[in-house]
LUMZALUM-373462 format. One record per atom (N, C-alpha, C): residue number from 1; residue in one letter; chain; atom name; x, z, y. Coordinates in steps of 0.001 Angstrom, whole numbers, always signed. Atoms other than C-alpha are relative to their C-alpha. Layout:
N
- num, residu, chaine, atome, east, up, north
- NUM, a, A, CA, X, Z, Y
...
end
This chain:
85
- num, residu, chaine, atome, east, up, north
- 1, x, A, N, -635, -1250, -363
- 1, x, A, CA, +798, -1746, -10546
- 1, x, A, C, +1486, -217, +301
- 2, x, A, N, -1425, +255, -200
- 2, x, A, CA, +4280, -3282, -10619
- 2, x, A, C, +321, -237, +1474
- 3, x, A, N, -241, +264, -1419
- 3, x, A, CA, +3923, -4409, -6997
- 3, x, A, C, +51, +1313, +789
- 4, x, A, N, -8, -1305, -651
- 4, x, A, CA, +3137, -858, -5928
- 4, x, A, C, +1327, +706, -235
- 5, x, A, N, -1274, -642, +325
- 5, x, A, CA, +6214, +482, -7708
- 5, x, A, C, +1145, -668, +765
- 6, x, A, N, -1033, +708, -751
- 6, x, A, CA, +8357, -2210, -6078
- 6, x, A, C, -23, +399, +1477
- 7, x, A, N, +128, -404, -1401
- 7, x, A, CA, +7026, -1315, -2630
- 7, x, A, C, +511, +1423, +180
- 8, x, A, N, -460, -1384, -104
- 8, x, A, CA, +7632, +2386, -3244
- 8, x, A, C, +1519, +85, -95
- 9, x, A, N, -1456, +37, +75
- 9, x, A, CA, +11212, +1607, -4261
- 9, x, A, C, +605, -487, +1311
- 10, x, A, N, -504, +548, -1259
- 10, x, A, CA, +11681, -407, -1069
- 10, x, A, C, -82, +997, +1155
- 11, x, A, N, +171, -904, -1141
- 11, x, A, CA, +10335, +2236, +1289
- 11, x, A, C, +836, +1264, -140
- 12, x, A, N, -857, -1166, +220
- 12, x, A, CA, +12397, +4989, -280
- 12, x, A, C, -783, +1280, -227
- 13, x, A, N, +630, -1263, +389
- 13, x, A, CA, +11636, +8450, -1542
- 13, x, A, C, -499, +805, +1194
- 14, x, A, N, +348, -802, -1170
- 14, x, A, CA, +11494, +9988, +1927
- 14, x, A, C, -1260, -506, +719
- 15, x, A, N, +1181, +560, -662
- 15, x, A, CA, +8592, +7714, +2999
- 15, x, A, C, -1252, -31, -879
- 16, x, A, N, +1137, +94, +924
- 16, x, A, CA, +6286, +8107, +2
- 16, x, A, C, -1210, +781, +510
- 17, x, A, N, +1137, -776, -510
- 17, x, A, CA, +4160, +10835, +1577
- 17, x, A, C, -693, -710, +1160
- 18, x, A, N, +582, +775, -1089
- 18, x, A, CA, +3648, +8721, +4709
- 18, x, A, C, -801, -1172, -550
- 19, x, A, N, +694, +1115, +636
- 19, x, A, CA, +2720, +5735, +2549
- 19, x, A, C, -1336, +459, -574
- 20, x, A, N, +1207, -544, +620
- 20, x, A, CA, +212, +7854, +649
- 20, x, A, C, -1050, +346, +1057
- 21, x, A, N, +938, -364, -1071
- 21, x, A, CA, -1365, +9196, +3858
- 21, x, A, C, -607, -1229, +662
- 22, x, A, N, +485, +1202, -671
- 22, x, A, CA, -1654, +5750, +5410
- 22, x, A, C, -1013, -778, -835
- 23, x, A, N, +798, +892, +823
- 23, x, A, CA, -3231, +3989, +2463
- 23, x, A, C, -1077, +680, -846
- 24, x, A, N, +982, -669, +854
- 24, x, A, CA, -5300, +6652, +680
- 24, x, A, C, -1430, -210, +480
- 25, x, A, N, +1356, +182, -533
- 25, x, A, CA, -8341, +6359, +2957
- 25, x, A, C, -55, -1197, +944
- 26, x, A, N, -89, +1186, -833
- 26, x, A, CA, -7802, +2865, +4282
- 26, x, A, C, -1368, -629, +290
- 27, x, A, N, +1333, +586, -193
- 27, x, A, CA, -11510, +2005, +3982
- 27, x, A, C, -531, +243, +1413
- 28, x, A, N, +440, -310, -1363
- 28, x, A, CA, -12231, +3745, +7296
- 28, x, A, C, +702, -897, +1013
- 29, x, A, N, -750, +867, -905
- 29, x, A, CA, -9482, +1764, +9021
- 29, x, A, C, -485, -1444, -85
- 30, x, A, N, +495, +1363, +185
- 30, x, A, CA, -10805, -1476, +7567
- 30, x, A, C, -1244, -232, +852
- 31, x, A, N, +1239, +123, -767
- 31, x, A, CA, -14176, -886, +9146
- 31, x, A, C, +263, +181, +1495
- 32, x, A, N, -251, -314, -1408
- 32, x, A, CA, -12941, +674, +12404
- 32, x, A, C, +784, -1093, +721
- 33, x, A, N, -862, +997, -628
- 33, x, A, CA, -10349, -2021, +13065
- 33, x, A, C, -489, -1435, -185
- 34, x, A, N, +589, +1317, +160
- 34, x, A, CA, -12546, -4950, +12013
- 34, x, A, C, +685, -897, -1015
- 35, x, A, N, -687, +772, +1031
- 35, x, A, CA, -10661, -6039, +8895
- 35, x, A, C, -863, -238, -1246
- 36, x, A, N, +883, +242, +1144
- 36, x, A, CA, -13712, -6358, +6638
- 36, x, A, C, +166, -1443, -453
- 37, x, A, N, -212, +1308, +635
- 37, x, A, CA, -13169, -9324, +4278
- 37, x, A, C, +1393, -578, +248
- 38, x, A, N, -1410, +413, -124
- 38, x, A, CA, -9497, -9587, +5282
- 38, x, A, C, +882, +1244, -110
- 39, x, A, N, -682, -1268, +220
- 39, x, A, CA, -8234, -6275, +3936
- 39, x, A, C, +1498, -180, -240
- 40, x, A, N, -1420, +247, +287
- 40, x, A, CA, -4955, -7787, +2722
- 40, x, A, C, +806, -161, +1281
- 41, x, A, N, -682, +162, -1281
- 41, x, A, CA, -4081, -8674, +6293
- 41, x, A, C, +338, +1364, +608
- 42, x, A, N, -258, -1351, -503
- 42, x, A, CA, -4426, -5025, +7322
- 42, x, A, C, +1109, +678, -802
- 43, x, A, N, -1037, -595, +851
- 43, x, A, CA, -2329, -3874, +4357
- 43, x, A, C, +1365, -550, +390
- 44, x, A, N, -1272, +618, -363
- 44, x, A, CA, +403, -6342, +5273
- 44, x, A, C, +446, +430, +1395
- 45, x, A, N, -332, -469, -1349
- 45, x, A, CA, +244, -5369, +8956
- 45, x, A, C, +527, +1428, -22
- 46, x, A, N, -431, -1397, +90
- 46, x, A, CA, +575, -1690, +8048
- 46, x, A, C, +1372, +115, -660
- 47, x, A, N, -1316, +3, +648
- 47, x, A, CA, +3492, -2359, +5692
- 47, x, A, C, +1083, -443, +980
- 48, x, A, N, -958, +523, -967
- 48, x, A, CA, +5223, -4349, +8392
- 48, x, A, C, +269, +991, +1125
- 49, x, A, N, -131, -909, -1130
- 49, x, A, CA, +4574, -1888, +11207
- 49, x, A, C, +710, +1295, -362
- 50, x, A, N, -512, -1330, +342
- 50, x, A, CA, +5412, +1334, +9390
- 50, x, A, C, +1265, -3, -855
- 51, x, A, N, -1114, -8, +950
- 51, x, A, CA, +8002, +256, +6816
- 51, x, A, C, +919, -1217, +109
- 52, x, A, N, -829, +1183, -158
- 52, x, A, CA, +9421, -3081, +7958
- 52, x, A, C, -49, -957, -1170
- 53, x, A, N, +164, +862, +1171
- 53, x, A, CA, +8123, -4861, +4863
- 53, x, A, C, -1134, -975, +284
- 54, x, A, N, +1038, +1012, -155
- 54, x, A, CA, +6205, -8134, +5117
- 54, x, A, C, -87, -782, -1297
- 55, x, A, N, +190, +696, +1266
- 55, x, A, CA, +4761, -9617, +1949
- 55, x, A, C, -453, -1432, +291
- 56, x, A, N, +319, +1412, -220
- 56, x, A, CA, +4807, -13411, +2077
- 56, x, A, C, -832, -585, -1125
- 57, x, A, N, +732, +524, +1152
- 57, x, A, CA, +3381, -13989, -1380
- 57, x, A, C, -1425, +548, +20
- 58, x, A, N, +1402, -397, -147
- 58, x, A, CA, -395, -13908, -958
- 58, x, A, C, -555, +630, -1281
- 59, x, A, N, +487, -534, +1273
- 59, x, A, CA, -1027, -13251, -4655
- 59, x, A, C, +467, +1440, -199
- 60, x, A, N, -516, -1361, +114
- 60, x, A, CA, +1221, -10174, -4683
- 60, x, A, C, -707, +923, +981
- 61, x, A, N, +688, -792, -1009
- 61, x, A, CA, -394, -8944, -1486
- 61, x, A, C, -1427, +322, -436
- 62, x, A, N, +1366, -232, +483
- 62, x, A, CA, -3864, -9345, -2995
- 62, x, A, C, -17, +1023, -1134
- 63, x, A, N, -82, -985, +1081
- 63, x, A, CA, -2831, -7411, -6118
- 63, x, A, C, +238, +1406, +552
- 64, x, A, N, -278, -1298, -606
- 64, x, A, CA, -1401, -4589, -4003
- 64, x, A, C, -1236, +531, +721
- 65, x, A, N, +1219, -402, -714
- 65, x, A, CA, -4528, -4516, -1833
- 65, x, A, C, -1067, +463, -985
- 66, x, A, N, +989, -388, +1013
- 66, x, A, CA, -6713, -4366, -4950
- 66, x, A, C, +323, +1385, -565
- 67, x, A, N, -396, -1319, +494
- 67, x, A, CA, -4739, -1386, -6261
- 67, x, A, C, -392, +1075, +1012
- 68, x, A, N, +312, -964, -1055
- 68, x, A, CA, -5180, +385, -2935
- 68, x, A, C, -1503, +215, +114
- 69, x, A, N, +1445, -104, -194
- 69, x, A, CA, -8900, -374, -2615
- 69, x, A, C, -737, +518, -1233
- 70, x, A, N, +637, -469, +1241
- 70, x, A, CA, -9715, +399, -6264
- 70, x, A, C, +352, +1445, -329
- 71, x, A, N, -342, -1422, +150
- 71, x, A, CA, -8414, +3952, -5787
- 71, x, A, C, +998, +261, -1127
- 72, x, A, N, -1045, -186, +1000
- 72, x, A, CA, -5505, +3436, -8180
- 72, x, A, C, +1328, +385, +648
- 73, x, A, N, -1204, -303, -750
- 73, x, A, CA, -2991, +4240, -5461
- 73, x, A, C, +593, +1341, -401
- 74, x, A, N, -508, -1336, +330
- 74, x, A, CA, -2704, +7941, -6250
- 74, x, A, C, +605, +53, -1394
- 75, x, A, N, -545, +33, +1356
- 75, x, A, CA, -2160, +7263, -9946
- 75, x, A, C, +1375, -665, -1
- 76, x, A, N, -1280, +692, -85
- 76, x, A, CA, +639, +4832, -9117
- 76, x, A, C, +1060, +839, +671
- 77, x, A, N, -955, -853, -713
- 77, x, A, CA, +2283, +7188, -6653
- 77, x, A, C, +416, +1177, -878
- 78, x, A, N, -332, -1113, +897
- 78, x, A, CA, +2078, +10083, -9126
- 78, x, A, C, +923, -454, -1128
- 79, x, A, N, -875, +537, +1050
- 79, x, A, CA, +3637, +7899, -11830
- 79, x, A, C, +1397, -230, +555
- 80, x, A, N, -1308, +235, -631
- 80, x, A, CA, +6421, +6889, -9437
- 80, x, A, C, +738, +1323, +206
- 81, x, A, N, -623, -1298, -234
- 81, x, A, CA, +7074, +10500, -8489
- 81, x, A, C, +508, +616, -1300
- 82, x, A, N, -401, -559, +1287
- 82, x, A, CA, +7213, +11536, -12133
- 82, x, A, C, +1255, -694, -544
- 83, x, A, N, -1131, +759, +512
- 83, x, A, CA, +9701, +8798, -12941
- 83, x, A, C, +1260, +100, +856
- 84, x, A, N, -1147, +162, -884
- 84, x, A, CA, +11931, +8754, -9884
- 84, x, A, C, +340, +1200, +877
- 85, x, A, N, -303, -1132, -883
- 85, x, A, CA, +11696, +12067, -8033
- 85, x, A, C, +372, +1237, -767
end
């Protein structure tokens, strides 16, 4: 979860809603865009395209992708909002 909080800090408070919209239902994009079995690549591409963040550490990227795919994203975002907004 720490990687999610770090990313949210990087993108800034004004971009959290966009982040949430982009990643909440990413499963459809994974299938539609052909990223099955390489979900982390899509996550990194989306971070880079929309927020200018590129994660070079594969392990951190995999942890972040797991949080997103395991539906823990909303819990992390809500915790961030409670702490920082």
